[in-house]
Wavefront OBJ file of the C-alpha trace (Angstrom):
o trace
v -5.455 45.147 9.347
v -4.851 42.421 11.939
v -8.207 43.320 13.715
v -10.178 41.823 10.574
v -8.475 38.433 11.090
v -10.281 35.582 13.001
v -7.651 35.258 15.827
v -8.874 31.803 17.006
v -8.903 30.273 13.582
v -5.333 31.931 12.878
v -4.161 30.415 16.033
v -5.497 26.971 15.313
v -4.000 26.998 11.801
v -0.606 27.834 12.747
v -0.478 25.370 15.837
v -0.134 22.544 13.171
v 1.428 24.442 10.276
v 4.951 25.664 10.117
v 8.567 24.546 10.183
v 9.448 20.913 11.255
v 11.948 22.500 13.449
v 9.004 24.035 15.476
v 7.578 20.462 15.626
v 4.755 21.447 13.330
v 2.811 18.745 11.715
v 2.358 20.277 8.129
v 4.807 22.588 6.366
v 3.629 25.964 5.077
v 4.093 24.668 1.652
v 2.137 21.701 1.962
v -0.633 23.489 3.646
v -0.739 25.903 0.857
v -0.943 23.102 -1.705
v -3.877 21.434 0.047
v -5.782 24.802 -0.030
v -4.709 25.724 -3.533
v -2.569 28.656 -2.701
v 1.034 29.639 -3.141
v 3.322 29.262 -0.092
v 3.598 33.013 -0.303
v 0.016 33.427 0.447
v 0.187 31.311 3.544
v 3.175 33.260 4.538
v 1.245 36.636 4.188
v -1.586 35.217 6.106
v 0.724 34.195 8.948
v 2.151 37.767 9.263
v -1.363 39.074 8.756
v -0.231 41.187 5.709
v -2.294 39.429 3.134
v -4.239 41.939 0.796
v -6.248 39.354 -0.972
v -9.862 37.996 -0.106
v -9.421 37.413 3.476
v -12.888 35.779 3.781
v -12.097 33.481 1.208
v -8.706 32.208 2.666
v -10.261 31.996 6.062
v -13.114 29.645 4.713
v -10.263 27.579 3.184
v -8.425 27.581 6.398
v -11.598 26.381 8.267
v -12.346 23.648 5.607
v -8.650 22.567 6.007
v -8.687 22.281 9.556
v -11.914 20.219 9.527
v -10.336 17.804 7.075
v -7.191 17.451 9.438
v -9.509 16.767 12.400
v -11.243 14.174 10.648
v -8.070 12.512 9.432
v -6.708 12.715 12.833
v -9.865 10.723 14.138
v -9.133 7.836 11.630
v -8.244 4.778 13.536
v -4.746 3.332 12.872
v -5.011 -0.356 12.375
v -1.763 -2.240 13.217
v -0.532 -5.052 10.940
v -1.616 -8.265 12.236
v 0.392 -11.700 11.575
v -2.399 -13.393 9.713
v -2.277 -16.827 8.048
v -1.936 -15.189 4.800
v 1.020 -13.144 5.968
v 2.892 -16.313 7.211
v 2.180 -18.341 3.974
v 3.357 -15.470 1.640
v 6.520 -15.031 3.765
v 7.429 -18.583 3.841
v 6.731 -18.739 0.011
v 9.154 -15.817 -0.540
v 11.756 -17.356 1.907
v 11.864 -20.542 -0.157
v 12.126 -18.847 -3.419
v 15.142 -17.013 -2.245
v 16.737 -19.853 -0.463
v 16.258 -22.389 -3.319
v 16.752 -19.929 -6.116
v 13.316 -20.817 -7.371
v 10.242 -19.220 -8.980
v 7.222 -18.751 -6.740
v 3.851 -17.760 -7.993
v 1.422 -16.346 -5.312
v -2.242 -15.550 -6.390
v -5.150 -14.502 -4.493
v -8.159 -12.211 -4.673
v -7.976 -8.570 -4.099
v -7.848 -7.619 -0.499
v -6.518 -11.006 0.833
v -3.185 -9.412 2.228
v -0.824 -10.309 -0.436
v 0.665 -6.870 -0.862
v 0.718 -6.337 2.887
v 2.683 -9.546 3.491
v 5.153 -8.756 0.578
v 5.882 -5.245 2.054
v 6.579 -6.865 5.426
v 8.899 -9.194 4.018
v 10.845 -6.487 2.170
v 10.815 -4.387 5.525
v 12.412 -7.179 7.435
v 15.219 -8.040 5.023
v 17.718 -6.148 3.095
v 18.034 -8.735 0.339
v 14.434 -8.465 -1.143
v 13.927 -6.328 -4.411
v 10.264 -5.175 -4.884
v 8.900 -3.932 -8.217
v 5.272 -2.919 -8.255
v 3.734 -3.200 -11.681
v 1.154 -0.620 -13.039
v -1.349 -1.362 -16.111
v 0.350 -0.807 -19.196
v 3.928 -1.625 -17.914
v 6.277 -2.313 -21.025
v 9.205 -4.564 -21.040
v 11.342 -1.544 -21.080
v 9.671 0.000 -18.156
v 10.157 -3.383 -16.298
v 13.706 -3.660 -16.684
v 14.218 0.035 -15.778
v 12.213 -0.696 -12.577
v 14.445 -3.659 -11.930
v 17.622 -1.777 -12.565
v 16.610 0.867 -10.166
v 16.136 -1.847 -7.429
v 19.284 -3.457 -8.164
v 21.000 -0.172 -8.112
v 22.531 -0.025 -11.416
v 22.303 2.754 -14.188
v 19.031 2.373 -15.949
v 20.353 4.681 -18.859
v 21.020 3.035 -22.307
v 19.748 0.447 -24.520
v 17.564 -2.495 -23.230
v 20.279 -5.076 -23.822
v 22.963 -2.883 -22.168
v 20.670 -2.399 -19.037
v 20.066 -6.090 -18.934
v 23.592 -7.064 -18.829
v 24.335 -4.688 -15.921
v 21.442 -6.206 -14.045
v 22.637 -9.641 -14.637
v 26.197 -8.807 -13.690
v 24.915 -7.035 -10.530
v 22.416 -10.007 -9.486
v 25.104 -12.619 -9.890
v 27.248 -11.321 -7.036
v 24.058 -11.009 -4.699
v 22.020 -13.373 -2.817
v 18.626 -11.705 -3.561
v 15.115 -12.302 -4.422
v 12.954 -10.226 -6.884
v 9.367 -9.943 -6.018
v 6.982 -8.663 -8.735
v 3.694 -7.466 -7.270
v 0.694 -7.096 -9.486
v 2.465 -9.405 -11.917
v -0.890 -10.214 -13.607
v -0.315 -6.900 -15.420
v 2.653 -7.989 -17.132
v 2.974 -8.816 -20.892
v 3.866 -12.166 -22.071
v 7.267 -10.637 -23.237
v 7.752 -9.127 -19.615
v 7.113 -12.429 -18.002
v 9.566 -14.092 -20.369
v 12.221 -11.465 -19.297
v 11.903 -12.101 -15.725
v 12.034 -15.933 -16.263
v 15.147 -15.706 -18.685
v 17.057 -12.638 -17.445
v 16.515 -12.756 -13.684
v 16.007 -16.421 -12.747
v 17.789 -18.330 -15.363
v 20.854 -15.877 -16.157
v 21.105 -14.099 -13.035
v 20.567 -17.205 -10.800
v 18.163 -15.270 -8.620
v 14.910 -16.313 -6.990
v 11.789 -14.769 -8.338
v 8.317 -14.263 -6.894
v 5.392 -13.363 -8.985
v 2.522 -12.111 -7.018
v -0.997 -11.174 -8.497
v -4.648 -11.880 -8.913
v -5.971 -15.321 -9.942
v -5.614 -14.386 -13.543
v -1.886 -14.671 -13.233
v -2.204 -18.287 -12.830
v -4.465 -18.759 -16.000
v -1.984 -16.532 -17.891
v 1.096 -18.862 -16.987
v -0.905 -21.982 -17.760
v -1.892 -20.446 -20.993
v -3.496 -23.288 -23.343
v -1.471 -21.792 -26.176
v 1.752 -22.920 -24.146
v 3.262 -19.406 -24.460
v 4.783 -19.755 -21.054
v 5.824 -23.422 -21.193
v 9.284 -22.457 -20.136
v 8.065 -20.348 -17.224
v 5.366 -22.792 -16.147
v 7.926 -25.667 -15.950
v 10.284 -23.535 -13.721
v 7.684 -22.635 -11.148
v 8.575 -24.674 -7.944
v 6.326 -22.914 -5.534
v 2.604 -22.109 -5.977
v 0.445 -20.602 -3.323
v -3.294 -19.764 -3.458
v -4.000 -17.143 -0.824
v -7.452 -17.817 0.712
v -9.939 -15.316 1.901
v -9.498 -13.838 5.298
v -10.654 -16.347 7.945
v -12.631 -15.649 11.120
v -9.541 -16.222 13.371
v -7.467 -13.626 11.093
v -10.273 -11.217 11.440
v -10.073 -11.560 15.205
v -6.414 -10.922 15.206
v -6.763 -7.814 13.129
v -9.738 -6.495 15.280
v -7.674 -7.199 18.440
v -5.200 -4.534 17.297
v -7.815 -1.776 18.009
v -10.511 -3.426 20.247
v -9.895 -6.001 22.751
v -12.493 -8.674 23.973
v -15.111 -7.876 21.450
v -18.487 -9.881 21.875
v -18.678 -12.886 19.517
v -21.698 -11.367 17.626
v -19.656 -8.111 16.974
v -16.747 -10.242 15.743
v -19.007 -12.226 13.355
v -20.620 -8.964 12.123
v -17.282 -7.506 11.281
v -16.006 -10.599 9.435
v -19.423 -11.174 7.448
v -19.494 -7.513 6.368
v -15.881 -7.564 5.285
v -16.865 -10.736 3.206
v -13.355 -12.381 3.387
v -11.255 -9.248 2.536
v -8.760 -8.063 5.118
v -8.528 -4.717 3.155
v -12.228 -4.211 3.397
v -12.088 -5.052 7.147
v -9.575 -2.421 7.764
v -11.734 0.182 5.963
v -14.618 -0.898 7.741
v -12.977 -0.476 11.120
v -11.992 3.096 10.093
v -15.657 3.877 9.371
v -17.074 2.196 12.597
v -14.483 4.192 14.611
v -15.551 7.542 12.943
v -19.302 6.695 13.812
v -18.406 5.777 17.309
v -16.524 9.074 17.714
v -19.455 11.076 16.515
v -21.854 9.074 18.799
v -19.408 9.007 21.621
v -19.528 5.361 21.930
v -16.985 3.417 23.462
v -17.238 0.035 21.715
v -18.588 -1.117 18.394
v -21.822 -3.090 18.031
v -23.844 -4.751 15.183
v -25.890 -1.582 14.290
v -22.781 0.539 13.959
v -21.142 -1.889 11.751
v -24.243 -2.319 9.505
v -24.453 1.490 9.087
v -20.516 1.613 8.222
v -20.929 -1.488 5.771
v -23.464 0.341 3.808
v -20.773 2.709 2.306
v -18.665 -0.223 1.396
v -18.508 -1.800 -1.936
v -18.369 -5.619 -1.336
l 1 2 3 4 5 6 7 8 9 10 11 12 13 14 15 16 17 18 19 20 21 22 23 24 25 26 27 28 29 30 31 32 33 34 35 36 37 38 39 40 41 42 43 44 45 46 47 48 49 50 51 52 53 54 55 56 57 58 59 60 61 62 63 64 65 66 67 68 69 70 71 72 73 74 75 76 77 78 79 80 81 82 83 84 85 86 87 88 89 90 91 92 93 94 95 96 97 98 99 100 101 102 103 104 105 106 107 108 109 110 111 112 113 114 115 116 117 118 119 120 121 122 123 124 125 126 127 128 129 130 131 132 133 134 135 136 137 138 139 140 141 142 143 144 145 146 147 148 149 150 151 152 153 154 155 156 157 158 159 160 161 162 163 164 165 166 167 168 169 170 171 172 173 174 175 176 177 178 179 180 181 182 183 184 185 186 187 188 189 190 191 192 193 194 195 196 197 198 199 200 201 202 203 204 205 206 207 208 209 210 211 212 213 214 215 216 217 218 219 220 221 222 223 224 225 226 227 228 229 230 231 232 233 234 235 236 237 238 239 240 241 242 243 244 245 246 247 248 249 250 251 252 253 254 255 256 257 258 259 260 261 262 263 264 265 266 267 268 269 270 271 272 273 274 275 276 277 278 279 280 281 282 283 284 285 286 287 288 289 290 291 292 293 294 295 296 297 298 299 300 301 302 303 304 305
């Protein structure tokens, strides 16, 4: 039966698929999942004993390899030390050192989350909770408990006591990213339980609406607002920050090219990184060594700005 297999395709597939011990990039189980097959099917294909539709599996293998080739061609943009990163990290450090509450707000894509993750990566004392839409008060205290390393099982009050007791003995800072999704009750829980009772620094990070929520005209968060000692508004990406990000991939770009990148990204570091990836793909297809304004314009047409 082996003579009906596409030998070249088979060889290419198993050059990257297999056991990590064999230094293969992707496991057979993962490759099977991506092609909507079982691991047994991929194993049978490897041994050329597969009795199903060989034409179909080879079509899926070819598509899989094309996707992997495209992914491999995507440029990796190193994390740059931008002004946003510096400001956010300083605010978190102050909140931890002074056991204060910091509120950090900024538009989407300004680099808040990137800076937060950099801080967490550099220190063993930062606890990060990333909030999702619909996060309840109970979901929040469970997430905090897991970060602190205490048992999240039991009644809410019991879990809260465990968290308080654990944090009182630690020099930590709790960072809540996407905090604008928190309910009023969850914001008060962070203020009362983590900051006041646990004597722990707190950093709330989110979109500008977080500020409006805390400054509520109804004074629902008067206790929280009065305790905020650090407030930072992260500005949109500057040209100099854009140059730093771009230089991680392309050195000595012409001034007009840098300006085209920054203008197209419209102040968003996240958009700039996506734009750089699209530009790199177009350059690879056209076998171009450096980006130019025309390529940037073409890549920018596919971005929502």
